[in-house]
C-alpha positions, 0 to 999 in steps of 0.5 A: 618548416613552420617552426623554421620560418617562425624562428627566422621571423623571430630572429630578424625581429630581434635584430631589427628591434636592437637596430631600432633601439640603437637610434637613441643612445640614451635608452639603448641599454635600458632596452637591453636590460629589459630584454634580458629580464623579460626573457628570464621570466619567460624561461622560468615559466617555460621550465615550470610548465615543462617540468614543474620545477627548476633543477639547480645543478652546477653545470647548468648554473655555471655554464648558463651563467657564463653564456649569460654574462657574455650576452651583456658584453656582446650587447655593449660590443653591438653598441659600437659595431652597429654604429660603425658597420650597420646591423648586417656587418655586426650580425655577420661578425657574430656568426663568425664565432661558430668556428670556436665550438667547431674547432673545440668539438674536434679537440675536446670531443674528438668529432671529425668534421666533414670536408665541407666543414673544413672548407667552410671554416676557411671561407669564413676566415677569408671573408672576415677582412672583407666584412669589416672593411667599411667599418674599419674605414669609418672608425679611422674617419672618426679618429679611432685607433686602427686596432679598434674595429679588429679588437671588436671583431676579436671580442665578438669572436672569442666571447660568442664562441666560448658562449656557444662552447658553454652550451655545447659542454652543457649538452655533452655533460648529459646532466639532469638539468634541461635546456629550460633550466639552462635558459633560466640561469643564462638570462638571470646572469644576463640580467645581473650582468646588465646591473653590474655594467650599468655605470660603464654603459652610462659613461659610453652613452654620455660620451657618444652624446657629448661627441655629437651634440648637433645630432642629439638636438634633432632628437626628441627627449628619451622616451623611457616607456617606449624603450621598456616596450621595445625591450619587452618585445626584444625579450619575447622575440629573443626567447621565442626564436630560441624556442622555435629553433628547438621545436624545428630541430625536433622535427627536421635534421640540423643539417637542413636547419642550420645552413638554411637559417644561417644563409637566409638570415644574413640575406634578410638582415642585409636587405633590411639594412639596405631598405629600412635603415638605408645602410650603404655597403661597398662591393668588398663588404657585400662580397664578404657577407656573401662569402660568410653566408657560403661558409656558414652553410658549409660549416653546418652541413 
C-alpha cells in the first residue's frame, strides 16, 4: 500500500505542478520540455542500473517513440483544456482514453471483458458530455468555435488511447527489451517532439498573451530559472509515480490498484482544483466527474 500511496502522491504532484506551470504561458512549454529531458535521464539511469545496458529493439523503439511523441501533443492539448475547464476536467478527459486499449484488447487479442467492464465503458461514455459542459460554455464565451472543445476531447481520446495501446502492444510482443528500455525511447521521443514543435508552441503562447494584455501586465517577467526548476520537479514526479506504480503492481493485484488509484486520483485532483486553484464547477460537471470515476473503477475490475 506504501507504493500505491506514493504513486498517488507522485501523480497528484505532477498534475498540480503542470497546473502551476499553466499560470505563466511564457514558460509553460519550457517546463514541459525540461520535464521530458529529466524523465529521459532518469529512465536511462534506471535501465543501466537494472540491466547494465539499454536494449535496442524495433518494437521498443517504435512503440515507445510513438507514445513519447504523443506526450508533447497532449501537453499542447493540456495547455487549452486547463484554461477552459481546469485540471480536474482535463484529467478526467485524459482518463476517458482507457476505453481505446480496452476495446482494442477485445478485437486484437481476443480478451473477453467482464460485465463490469462493459458497464464501466457505457458509464464513461455517458459522463463525457457532462464533464465538458462548463468548458464548452467557456469556449463559446471566448468566441471559439462550438466544435473547439469537442475536438480537444477527441484528440485526447485518440492520442492517449493509442499511446496506451502502444504500451499494451509492447507487453504482448514479449521481446527482450524491458520496460526500462521502453521508457528510455518514450521520453527521448517526447524530448525530440518538444524541439520539433517549439515554433508552434511559441506561437500559441504569444497569441494568448496578445489576447489578454491586461492579465499579463499584472504578472512579473518570466522566471526561466523557476520554470526549469518546476520542469525538473515535474520530470522527477512523472518518472517516480510510474516506477512506484510498477512496484505496486508487483505486490498487489491490478484489480485492486487501478480502480483504487483511478477513483482516488479524480477525487483528489477535483478537491485540489476547488481548494487550491479556486476552480468553480457546475453540478453537471461534478456529476460527470463522479460518473467518470465510477466508470473507471468498473472498467478496471
